[in-house]
N, C-alpha and C positions, 0 to 999 in steps of 0.2 A: 178426632175427639172420641172419647169413650161414650158408649150408649148410656141411657138413663140408668142410674143406680150403680154404675160401675166405677165411679170416680173414687179412688182411694186417696183421701186427703193426707192421711198419715204417711203413706208411701211417697206421695209427691213431695211433701215437705222434707222428709228424711233423705230423699234422693238428691235434693239440692244442698242441704246442709251437711250431708255425710260425704265420706271419701269413697272412691271406688277405683277399680282397675280399668274402667272405660269412662269416657266422657259422654254422658247422656245429653243430647242436644234438644230433641223434641220428639213428639209422637205424631205420626201421620196415619190416621185410622187405627188399625191394630198393629202397625209397624212402629217399632222404636228405633229412632235414628240416633246412633251413637258413634263416637270416634274411638277406635281402639288405641290403647296405649302400650308401650313396651313393658314386658314382664322380664325381670332379671332376678332369679333366686338361686340359692345354693343349698342343696340337700346333702346331709351326711351320707345318705344311702345311694343317691343317684347322681350326685355332682351338680354341675352348673346347668341351668336352664335359661335360655333366652329366646323369647318368641313374642308374638303379638297377643294381646288379651282377647282378640276376636276368636281365638281358638276355644275360649270358654263359653262363647255364645251366651253372654250375660249370666254366667254362673250355672248354666243348666247342664254342662258337660265337663268331663275331666280331660286333661291333656298332659301327656308325658308323666303320668302318675301324680299330677297336681290338679286341684280343683278349688273353687271358691266355696268356703263353708256356708251352709244355708242359714237363714235367719233362725234365731232361737238357740243356735249352738254357741259353744264357748268362744269360738273364733269367727263369729258371724261376719261375713263380708271380706274375710281375709283368706289368703291362699293357704291351703293345708296340703299335706301329703296324704293321698288317698289310702295308702297302705297303713299308716299309723294314726291318721286323724290329728296329727300335731302340726305345728307351724314348721316351715323349713328353718334351718340354722341361720340363714341370711337372706333378707328380702330387700333388694334395692330397686324395686320396680318403680316406674314413673307413674304414680297414681294421678288422679284428677287434681288434687291439691298441690302435688309437686309440680305438675305441668303449669298450674295457675301461678305458682311461685316463680317459675322460670319466666313465664310471660310477663308478669309484673316487674321482675327484675330488669328484663330487657327494656320494657317501656320506661322504667325509671331512669335507666342509663341514657336512653335516647333523649328524655326530657332534660336531664341535667347537662348532657353534652351539647344539646341544641342551644340551650340558654347560654352556656359558657362560650360557645363559638361566636355568638353575637357580641359579647363583651370583648372578646379578643380582637374583633375586627373594628370596633367602634373607635372614634377619635373624640377629642374633647369637645368638638362642635356637634357631635351626633345628638339627635333629639332624644327625648325620653322614650324608652321602648314601649311599644303598644302590643296588643294581642297577647299571645302566649308568653313571650319573654317579659312583657310588662306585668302579667299576672304572677309569674314566677318571682320577679323582683319584689313585688308587693308582699307576697307570702314569706319569702326568705327574710326580708327586712323586718316584718312583723314578728316572726318567730325568733329571730336573732335578738332584736332589741327588747322586746317585751317579755320574752320567756327565757332564752338562754342567758343573755348578758345580765338580766335582772336577777337570776338565781345563781349563776356561776360567775361572779364578778372577777374572780382571779382565775388565770389560766383558761380564759374563755375560748381562745383559739384552739386549744388542745381538744376540747370536747364538742366544739361546734359541728365538725363534720359528722360525728356519730349522731348527735341529736337531730340535725337537719335531715339526715338519711332516714332515721326512725320516723320522723314526722311524715315525710313525703311517701315513704313506703307504706305506712299504715293508712294514710289518707287515700293513696292510689288503690290499694287492695280493697279497702272498704267500698270505694266507688265501683270497682270492677265486680265486686260481689253483688251489686244491684242489677247487673245486666242479666236478663233471662238466660238460663242455661250455663251461667258462669260457675266458677268454683267459689266455695265459701272459705276463703283463706283465713281471715282473722277471726272467723267463727269456729276455727279448729284450735283446740286448747294446746296442741303440740306447737303450733306457730307462736301463740302468745306466751307460752312458757319459754321458748327460745329467746324471744325479744326481751322478756323480763330478766332472763339469766344474763344477757349482755349487760343490762343496766346494773345488775347485782355484782357482776365481776368487775366492771369498770369502777363502780362506787367503792368497793372494798379493796381492790388491788392497789388503786391509786389514792386511797385515803391517807391523810396525813397522820403523824404521830399524835397530834392533839386530838384528832377525831377518835382514834382508838382509845386514847386515855379517857375521853368523855364517855365512851361506851362502857369500859370496864372499871374505871375508877375516877369518877368526876370529882375533882377537888373543890368545885364550887358548891357541892352539896355537903350537908352534915355527915360526919363519919359514919353514924349509925344507919344512914339512909343509902350509902353508896353500894353495899352488897345487893340490896333489893333492886336498886335502879340498874345495876350491872346485869342482873338476870333479865329485867324487862327490856333493856337496850339490846341484849344479845338475841332475845326472841324477836325483837323488831327488825333485826337484820334480815330475817327470813319472811316476816309478815309483809315487808315492803314489796319484794318481787311477787309474793303471792297475791297481793292486792292488785298489782299491775296486770297479772295474768288473768284473774277472774273478772276484773272490771271490763277489760277489752273483750274477752271471750264471751261473757254473759250478755253484754249489751248488743253485740253484733249478732249473736245467735238468736237472742230473743226478738230482735228487730226483724230478722229474716223470717222467723217462724210466724210472727204476727202478720207480716205483709203477705206471705203465702197463704195464711189462713183466710185473710180477707179476700184475696183473689179467688180462692176456692169457693167462697160464698157465691160468686158470680155464676159459676157453673152449677152449683148445687141448687140455686134458686131459679135460674133460667132454663136449665136443661134437665137436671136429675130429679126434680120433684115429681112424684106420682100425680097424674091428672093434669099436667101442664105446669108451666113455670110462672114464678112471680117476678115479672120483668121490672116492676117498680123497685123491688128490693135489689135486683141486679144493678140498676142504675145507681142506687145508693152505694152499693158495694164497689162499683167502679170508681165513683167519686172519692170514696174513703180510701181505696187502694192508691189512687193518684196522690191524695194528701199524705198518706203514710210513706209513699215513695219519695216525695219531696222532703218529708221529715227525716227520712233515712239519709238523704244527702247531707242534711245538717248534722245528723248524728255521726256520719262518717268523718266530718271535720272535727267535731267536738271530741270524739274518742281519740283521734290522732293528736289533737291539742292537749288533752288531759294526760295521755301517756307521756308525751314529750315534756310537759310542764312538771309532772311528778318525777320523771327521770332527772331533769335538770335540778330540781330541788334536792333530791337524794345525793346527786353528785356534788352540788354546792355545799351541802352540809358536811360531806366527807373532806372538804378542803379547809376545815376549821384550823385556826391557829391559836396558840396560847395568848391569853389576854394579860397584860401587865396589871 
């Protein structure tokens, strides 16, 4: 733990919510415990580079003509070429968020395969599943019946795998993000943009002829209003994925920052205050942190639910048919 007056709350928060080329786990005294990650970059001048991020020593040294840009620079926290000060042409390094995505994907596959194996082996006399399989059945049934089927009544089977995958992926990554020292996956806008683009592509690629007619020339409206509504509907094609992106990203990022800020108060009041700590305030901060952590578990489910519900609504609207 740092000595009095040395706790940098801003650095601690951004260390968790930001991405990096090493996975910071904890601090023991003055020693930072981190897991190095693979670096794979291609430079126009020096070719391919593949090595461990431990060679950077947390960004304080250069290696093979590459370094991590310091804070305050244009490419802060990113790998740059020392000779030019610019980014390499290609950077496919396994950063903390990428590693978190891979871990979450493996866990999600294990969850789904584990539940599926139980159903393959059961017979008609098997009891209702309990424990993990029972929880999965309850959640799948709820999302399928009350969200997917309710909003996509036609071709439900076509879109169910995607929507269920999105729900469980977001819910799982939201929960993993609450573990101390974990990666902030859904609090990264690149991840939420990608998820929103999947919904955007599915909605518009598989949209019916009636859907596109309603977008550009809705015959149910007066003729003078159709051009104006066409412009509005065209803009809405892009505001929908934008809303999906910002809602998930902002809620998760803000929740993590608020929780870490409250946790910081524990150390600021109990340890770092000049002349002794205010332990009564520390107790209040601990209780508030526990409450916020429990609230974040609820938010993790709500954000996964809202993203899936809105995606199913957008997909359902794209399956419109002409009315006689």
